[in-house]
C-alpha positions, 0 to 999 in steps of 0.5 A: 499500500502507498503512503499516500494511500495509508495517510488518507485512511486513517480511521479505518486503519486505527479502528481495524487494529483497536476495536479487536484490542478493546475486546481483548483487553476488556477482558482481562479486567472483565476477569478481575470483575469476575473474580471481585463479583464471585468473591464479593458474594461469599459471606465474608469480605476477607475472602474479596480483599485477600485476593485484591491483595494478592493480585495487587502484588502479583500485578507489581511482580509481573507487570514491572516487566510489562515492558516485554510487551511494550518494547517488543511492540515497538521494536517489531513495528519499526523492524517490519519483515525483521520482527522475529528477530526481535520476538526470539530475544523478547520470549529468551529474555521473557523466560529467564526472568520468569524463572529469576523472579520464581526463585527469588520472590517466593521466599519473600511472599510472607514479608511483602503481605505484611508490607501490604498492611493485611489484617490478620483475617485477610493474611492468609488468603492473600499468601494462598493466593500468592504463593500458587500464582507465582508458578506461572510467571515464566509463562506470564512474561513470555505472553507479553512478548508474543502479544507485543509480536503480534500488535507490532506486526499489526495483527490484533486479531490474534490477541483477541482469540488469545486473551478471549479464550484464556480469560474464558477458561479462567472464568469457567475454572473460577465458578468450578474452584471457587463456588463448586469446590469451595476453594476460596483465594486458592481457587482464583489463583489456580484459575489464573495459573491454568489460563496463563499456561493456555494462553501460552500454548494457544499464542504458539499454535496462532504463531504458526498459523498466522506465519507457518515459516516462523519457527523453522525461521527462529531456529536458523537465528538460533543457529546464526553466530551472530544472533548471540548477544557476546557475537553482535552486542548492538541489538540486545544492548538496544533492547535493554536500553528500551525495556530498562527504561520502560522496566523503571517506568512500570514499577513507579506505576505499579508502585503508586497503585500498590500503595494505593491498596495498601493505604486502603487496607490500612482504613480497614477491610470495607474500604479495601474492598471498595477501592477493589471493586473501583479499581476493577472498574478503572482497569476495565476503562484503561484496557478499553482506552488502550485499544486505541493506544496500541494502535498508535504504537503499531502505525506511528512505528511504521510510520518511522520505519517508512519515514512518513510524518505524514502518517505520523501526524494522521495516526496520532489525530485519528486515533486521539480524536476516537480515543477521546470519544470513547473517554467520555462516553465511559464517563456517561456510562459510570454516571448514568450507571452507578446505581446498577454498577457496584450492586453487581460487585458486592451485596455487603452494605459497608463496602458499597457504602464505601465505594458510593462515597469515592464513586465520582473519582472513578468517574472524572478519571477517563477524561484525564487518563486517555491523555496518557494513554494515547502519548504513552502509545506514541512514545513507544511506537517512536522507541521514546522511551526514556521520556516516558521513564522520566515523566512518570517518576516526576509524577510519582516522586513529585505529584503522588506522593506530596499530595497523598501526605498533605491529603492524609486527613482526607482518608479515601478521599485523600487517596483517590484525589492524589491518583487524580492528579498523578494522572494527570501529571503523567499526561501533562509531562508527556504532552510537554514531550510531544509538543517539543518533538513536533515543533523540532521535527524530529518525530520521523 
């Protein structure tokens, strides 16, 4: 397809990539929402609170390595037909890091649970959840690399099929393990481990079907002496540079959310459970809006590979327009649907009262957060990872924690206010970088 033809149909290309990613992304927090709903209707909030802490810790441990998805997408998109080299490097790195995580984190889990301010009743459920979930860490990280490869190749339907199939299995096993076998938090963890394994197997099968010769090409890559890092370190250095910046950025993001959860736990199980419900809705929002960000990553990477400023700017405008419209629609749904949404997740009066008290922070966040998601997509596709790292550091160290310190007397409202300011700071910081690179015409 000619560059002029590509640039003249930005809306169709953005939507062609975005809608499968929106559906697949929504399935991830939807799975968490099902966990929350099932556990929230058990007789005690301790099960829900335990899984909230356990899931938050696993997000911190696994999504600290989310650079394997983001970094792989950008590298593959800019590489064109040579993307399988980056896939092999990312898969190797994922499996090594997953094994290291499994070995190092296992003995630290009791200390992590105590650091999260879990109560005596909630702590054992959180620990049991984590001890089981950690076993699938190597494959969970490898799944990041596979998803990044598919998105970078502008194949958003493969991630859709992988995530929908794995999450459907997870939901089914939730019903079996939690409701049927009454395994509580352990059942939720076992269901997720099975889903991680099935997602990896399915990803490999789809990889072979989408590109039938790819496995033979990957074997030939491994047989090439110059592919090894000690023979040709330049590509591996680039991989580690980008992923190192994204690793720091993601650690700061997860530190913020983990601290947020811990502060809710310090105010009691009812506040913790209420925040768990609202965070599930916030994650659902972010995953939906990330569909446009993923499309932006792939198309911006293509524009840089083609050295096409026109494709770059039409992609940014089109994806940004649709993302903002979607954020406004999500906010309208939350505002109008409040009486119906919260009871879906819990029927415990104390939990619902706490959730209703801070619900309006959730309604306002999509309109602020959408800009950080879209700008993340631009910077990932362009390989500008250092700017993402620096912006996240400023937002976390100079905005979120000072705001929390000042508003501690506000209770749960102070935590949500700090999160709101943190999200806005991320958007403003990346926007300043974007304007600088746009004015200097240095994107492509």
